[in-house]
C-alpha positions in Angstrom: -65.4 86.7 -22.2 -64.7 83.9 -24.3 -66.7 81.5 -26.3 -66.2 77.7 -26.1 -65.5 75.9 -29.4 -67.3 72.9 -28.5 -70.3 73.9 -26.4 -70.5 77.4 -28.0 -71.4 79.0 -24.6 -69.7 82.3 -23.7 -68.1 82.1 -20.4 -65.6 84.1 -18.4 -61.7 83.8 -18.8 -61.4 81.9 -15.6 -63.6 79.0 -17.1 -60.8 78.4 -19.8 -57.3 77.1 -19.6 -54.8 79.6 -20.8 -53.8 77.9 -24.0 -57.2 76.2 -25.2 -60.4 77.3 -26.8 -62.5 74.7 -25.1 -63.9 75.5 -21.5 -62.7 73.4 -18.7 -66.1 71.4 -18.4 -65.8 70.3 -22.2 -62.1 69.4 -21.8 -62.9 67.4 -18.7 -65.9 65.6 -20.6 -63.4 65.0 -23.6 -60.7 63.7 -21.4 -63.1 61.2 -19.6 -64.3 59.8 -23.0 -60.7 59.5 -24.3 -59.5 57.6 -21.2 -62.6 55.3 -21.1 -61.7 54.4 -24.5 -58.1 54.1 -24.0 -58.7 51.8 -21.0 -60.3 49.2 -23.3 -57.3 48.9 -25.6 -54.4 46.4 -25.3 -51.8 49.1 -25.1 -53.5 50.3 -21.7 -53.2 46.8 -20.4 -49.7 46.5 -21.3 -48.8 49.7 -19.9 -50.4 48.9 -16.6 -48.6 45.5 -16.4 -45.4 47.2 -17.2 -45.6 50.0 -14.7 -47.2 48.0 -11.7 -43.6 47.1 -10.4 -42.3 50.5 -10.7 -45.4 52.1 -9.0 -45.3 49.7 -6.2 -41.6 50.3 -5.7 -42.4 54.0 -5.6 -45.0 53.4 -3.2 -42.8 51.5 -0.8 -40.2 54.4 -1.1 -42.7 56.9 -0.1 -44.0 54.8 2.8 -40.4 54.4 4.1 -39.8 58.3 3.6 -43.0 59.1 5.4 -42.2 56.6 8.3 -44.9 54.1 7.5 -44.7 50.4 7.3 -43.8 48.6 3.8 -46.2 46.0 2.6 -43.6 43.4 3.5 -43.5 44.5 7.0 -47.1 44.5 7.2 -47.6 41.2 5.8 -44.7 39.7 8.1 -46.6 41.1 11.2 -49.9 39.9 10.0 -48.3 36.4 9.5 -46.8 36.6 12.9 -50.0 37.6 14.6 -51.6 34.6 12.7 -49.1 32.2 13.8 -49.3 33.4 17.4 -53.0 33.0 17.4 -52.7 29.6 16.2 -50.1 28.8 18.9 -52.4 30.0 21.6 -55.3 28.1 20.2 -53.1 24.9 20.1 -51.8 25.5 23.6 -55.4 26.0 24.9 -56.6 22.8 23.2 -53.5 20.9 24.7 -54.3 22.2 28.1 -57.7 21.4 27.9 -56.8 18.0 26.9 -54.2 17.5 29.6 -56.4 18.8 32.5 -59.9 18.7 31.5 -59.9 15.6 28.9 -62.2 14.9 26.4 -65.9 15.5 27.1 -67.4 13.0 29.4 -70.1 10.9 27.8 -73.1 11.7 29.7 -74.4 9.0 31.8 -71.6 6.6 30.8 -69.4 7.3 33.6 -69.6 8.9 37.0 -66.9 11.4 38.2 -64.6 8.8 39.8 -64.9 6.5 37.0 -63.9 9.3 34.5 -60.9 10.3 36.6 -59.7 6.8 36.6 -60.2 6.7 32.8 -58.3 9.8 32.5 -55.6 8.7 34.8 -55.1 5.6 32.7 -55.3 7.2 29.1 -53.7 10.7 29.7 -49.9 10.7 30.4 -49.9 14.4 31.4 -52.8 14.0 33.8 -51.1 11.0 35.1 -47.7 12.8 35.6 -49.2 15.8 37.2 -51.0 13.7 40.0 -47.9 11.7 40.5 -45.8 14.7 41.1 -48.6 16.0 43.2 -48.6 12.8 45.3 -44.7 12.9 45.6 -44.9 16.6 47.1 -47.6 15.3 49.5 -45.4 12.6 50.7 -42.3 14.6 50.9 -43.9 17.3 52.9 -46.3 15.0 54.8 -49.4 16.8 54.2 -52.5 16.2 56.4 -54.2 14.4 53.4 -51.1 12.0 53.3 -51.4 11.3 57.0 -55.0 10.7 56.9 -54.5 8.4 54.1 -51.9 6.5 56.4 -54.2 6.2 59.1 -56.8 4.6 56.9 -59.8 6.3 58.8 -62.1 8.4 56.7 -63.2 10.8 59.1 -60.3 10.9 61.4 -60.1 13.9 64.2 -57.7 16.7 63.5 -55.6 15.8 66.6 -55.2 12.2 65.5 -54.1 13.5 61.9 -51.8 15.9 63.3 -50.2 13.1 65.7 -49.8 10.8 62.6 -48.2 13.4 60.6 -45.6 14.3 63.4 -45.0 10.5 64.0 -44.3 10.0 60.2 -41.8 13.0 60.4 -40.1 11.6 63.5 -39.8 8.4 62.0 -38.0 9.7 58.8 -35.6 11.6 60.9 -34.6 8.5 62.9 -34.3 6.6 59.6 -31.9 9.4 58.2 -29.9 9.6 61.5 -29.3 5.8 61.4 -28.1 5.6 57.8 
């Protein structure tokens, strides 16, 4: 049994450090008070600033050794994810503008007027429909044949006959050239 010089209590030897006459609890209290006072000084702030870079370098070294990512890698990946998210958002907005267009003013335009307005004012929308029209004409779809007939509700047999007539006419034109 040993007696602490600070609190005066008699404690077992395991409650003391080998080379000290204060018990572990009293030493802990003294250390906390001393560090609390030291953290208020300018010396501590200077040491903190001086050692920050060294500590960061050590942390990076230990991260690499343990297989973890460095701060630089983490920030690069974060930046990359943010840029990808911004690009996706911009692409989504661009797609909406190209194929959906700005919001239609309620009551100002009906569907047909809005599509006409969009065709005149949106180059991508216009190009998409021009390409679609070109494909329809080249392959002679039923909608193109129906349009060439000029009859709104033409029977299917008549539309198919017109489509075949257009194809035959094109083949004759190719042979004569």
